[in-house]
C-alpha positions in Angstrom: 67.9 241.5 64.4 65.1 243.9 63.7 64.9 244.6 67.4 68.5 245.9 67.4 67.8 248.1 64.4 64.7 249.5 66.1 66.7 250.3 69.2 69.2 252.3 67.2 66.4 254.2 65.2 64.8 255.1 68.5 68.1 256.3 69.9 68.4 258.7 67.0 64.7 259.6 66.9 63.1 259.0 70.3 59.4 258.2 69.9 58.8 260.3 73.1 59.6 263.4 71.0 56.7 262.7 68.7 53.5 264.8 68.9 50.6 263.3 70.8 48.5 262.9 67.7 51.3 261.1 65.7 51.7 257.4 65.0 55.4 256.4 65.0 57.3 253.2 65.6 57.1 249.6 64.3 54.0 249.1 62.2 54.7 245.5 61.2 57.6 243.1 61.5 59.0 240.3 63.7 61.6 241.8 66.1 63.5 238.5 65.9 64.0 238.6 62.1 67.4 239.4 60.6 67.8 242.7 58.8 70.3 242.9 56.0 68.8 245.6 53.7 66.9 248.8 54.6 65.0 251.0 52.2 64.3 254.6 53.3 61.4 256.6 51.8 59.1 259.4 52.6 55.8 257.6 52.0 54.6 254.0 52.6 52.8 253.7 49.3 52.5 250.9 46.7 55.3 252.1 44.4 57.7 252.2 47.4 56.7 248.7 48.5 57.4 247.6 44.9 60.9 249.0 45.2 61.4 247.5 48.6 60.6 244.0 47.3 62.8 244.5 44.2 65.7 245.6 46.4 65.2 242.7 48.7 64.7 244.9 51.7 64.0 243.4 55.1 62.9 246.8 56.5 61.2 249.8 55.1 61.7 253.0 57.1 59.4 255.9 56.1 58.9 259.4 57.4 55.1 259.5 57.0 52.9 257.0 58.9 50.8 254.5 57.1 47.9 254.7 59.6 48.1 258.2 61.1 44.6 258.3 62.5 44.3 254.6 63.4 42.2 251.9 62.0 40.0 248.9 62.9 41.0 246.9 59.9 44.0 246.0 57.8 41.9 244.1 55.2 43.4 244.1 51.7 40.2 245.8 50.4 41.9 249.2 50.9 45.2 250.4 49.5 46.6 250.7 53.0 45.5 247.2 53.8 47.2 245.9 50.7 50.4 247.6 51.7 50.3 245.8 55.1 49.5 242.4 53.5 52.3 242.7 50.9 54.9 243.7 53.5 53.9 240.9 55.9 53.6 238.3 53.1 57.2 239.1 52.0 58.7 239.4 55.5 59.4 243.2 55.1 59.0 245.2 58.3 57.7 248.8 58.3 59.0 251.5 60.7 57.9 255.1 60.9 59.8 258.1 62.3 57.7 261.2 61.8 57.4 264.2 64.1 60.1 262.7 66.3 62.5 263.0 63.3 61.2 266.5 62.7 62.4 267.8 66.0 65.5 265.6 66.4 69.0 267.2 66.5 69.9 266.6 63.7 66.6 265.9 62.0 64.5 266.6 58.9 65.0 270.4 58.9 68.8 270.1 59.3 69.0 268.1 56.1 66.7 270.6 54.4 68.8 273.5 55.5 72.0 271.9 54.1 70.2 271.0 50.8 69.3 274.6 50.2 72.8 275.9 51.0 72.9 276.9 54.6 76.3 276.5 56.3 77.7 276.8 59.8 75.7 276.4 63.0 71.9 275.9 62.8 69.4 276.6 65.6 65.8 275.5 66.0 63.2 277.8 64.6 60.8 276.7 67.5 62.9 275.1 70.2 61.5 272.1 72.2 60.4 273.0 75.7 62.6 270.4 77.3 65.7 270.8 75.2 66.5 274.0 73.2 68.9 272.1 70.9 65.9 270.2 69.4 62.8 271.6 67.9 60.8 272.4 64.8 62.6 274.0 61.8 66.0 275.5 61.6 67.6 278.9 61.1 71.0 279.4 59.6 73.0 281.6 57.3 74.2 281.5 53.7 78.0 281.7 53.0 77.3 285.2 51.6 74.2 287.3 51.0 72.4 286.9 47.7 69.2 288.3 46.1 66.0 286.4 46.9 65.7 285.3 43.2 69.1 283.7 43.4 68.4 281.9 46.6 65.2 280.6 45.2 67.0 279.2 42.2 69.7 277.6 44.5 66.9 276.1 46.6 65.2 274.7 43.5 68.5 273.1 42.4 69.2 271.7 45.9 65.8 270.0 46.3 64.6 266.9 44.3 62.6 267.9 41.3 58.8 267.5 41.4 56.0 268.5 39.0 55.6 272.0 40.4 58.0 274.9 40.8 58.8 276.7 44.0 56.5 279.6 44.8 58.0 282.8 46.0 56.4 285.8 47.8 58.6 288.8 48.2 60.8 291.3 46.3 63.0 289.2 44.0 65.9 291.7 44.6 65.7 291.5 48.4 69.0 290.5 50.0 68.9 287.2 51.8 71.5 286.2 54.4 69.6 284.5 57.2 67.2 281.7 56.2 64.6 279.8 58.2 63.4 276.4 56.9 61.0 273.8 58.0 60.4 270.4 56.3 56.7 269.7 55.7 53.8 271.9 56.3 54.9 275.2 57.9 51.8 277.3 58.3 52.0 277.1 62.1 55.6 278.4 62.1 54.9 281.7 60.3 55.0 283.7 63.6 58.2 282.0 64.7 59.7 282.8 61.2 58.9 286.4 61.7 60.4 286.4 65.2 63.6 284.7 64.1 64.8 287.7 62.1 65.2 285.6 59.0 65.2 287.2 55.5 63.2 284.3 54.0 61.2 281.3 55.3 61.3 278.2 53.1 58.7 275.5 53.9 55.8 273.6 52.3 52.0 273.6 52.1 51.5 277.3 52.7 47.8 278.2 52.4 46.5 281.3 50.7 45.0 283.2 53.7 47.9 282.7 56.2 50.5 283.5 53.6 48.6 286.5 52.2 48.0 288.0 55.7 51.7 287.4 56.6 52.9 289.2 53.5 50.4 292.1 53.9 51.5 292.6 57.5 55.0 293.4 56.3 58.3 293.5 58.3 58.7 289.7 58.0 60.7 287.3 55.8 60.0 286.5 52.2 58.3 283.2 51.7 59.2 280.2 49.6 56.7 277.4 49.3 58.1 274.1 48.1 56.7 270.5 47.6 56.0 268.8 50.9 57.7 265.6 49.7 60.7 267.5 48.4 61.4 269.3 51.7 61.5 266.0 53.6 63.3 263.8 51.2 66.8 265.2 52.0 66.5 263.7 55.5 66.4 260.1 54.2 70.1 260.0 53.2 71.1 261.5 56.6 69.0 259.1 58.5 70.3 256.1 56.5 73.9 257.2 57.1 73.4 257.7 60.8 71.6 254.5 61.3 74.1 252.3 59.4 77.0 254.0 61.1 75.5 253.4 64.6 74.8 249.8 63.8 78.3 249.2 62.3 79.8 250.6 65.5 78.1 247.7 67.3 79.2 245.1 64.8 75.9 245.0 62.9 76.4 245.6 59.2 73.4 246.5 57.0 73.0 247.9 53.6 70.7 250.9 53.0 69.2 252.6 50.0 67.3 255.8 49.7 64.2 255.6 47.4 64.2 258.2 44.6 60.6 257.5 43.7 58.8 260.9 43.7 55.7 260.3 45.8 54.6 263.9 45.8 50.8 264.0 45.4 51.0 266.4 42.4 52.2 264.7 39.1 51.9 267.5 36.5 51.1 271.1 35.8 49.5 273.0 32.9 51.4 275.6 30.9 
């Protein structure tokens, strides 16, 4: 039943770990309904709903919330309302694991770290106050040091392709051994990245002024700015495997698929 699946999701990604401003949990769906197929995706958008219906999913699990700031209406006069109507009309539940998945151990940044080539033990970039094993971002090491240009190329190869390239700030020949990463927007973690002793910080959505001032201040890591969607997408496969395994251990067998639809906001670049 959906209720059993939700219990396992929340064991892996406790809603209590979410930020106070976040909106996580079951958005729509009957807890008593049977779940046989689950689709994992970053964004609860129309194209992903299309895929969920084509796949025959009973549950859609997304990283980003549908209604982050709340609403007073789910009328089908808006694109979000239409998402809700289509899901309910087709008996597809929607569950969101957002900042609680960001800080989980393992969570979003663990999957990102592995995708860009970090091996061995990982530690939180900004540990949670109540549990130093959890927290935002991760710091780890490469199997052997490489120049920044080579690490950036490896990272680009390890992440799903989007319209735009990775942006790099730093000496291309700088040696990189220790790497800090954070899935999603990482502006708020620039100070933690400097304090971590990392040679490079890979994240998304870095704004001009914070990045410029960080680079000008010197004595910090190089910066790599990737697509927001691309830095969070690697988590989907890890979450799907952990959830299906946890359910199988309790005799509940479900099928899961990771959506490969690129829902990054940017769709093209100019020469």
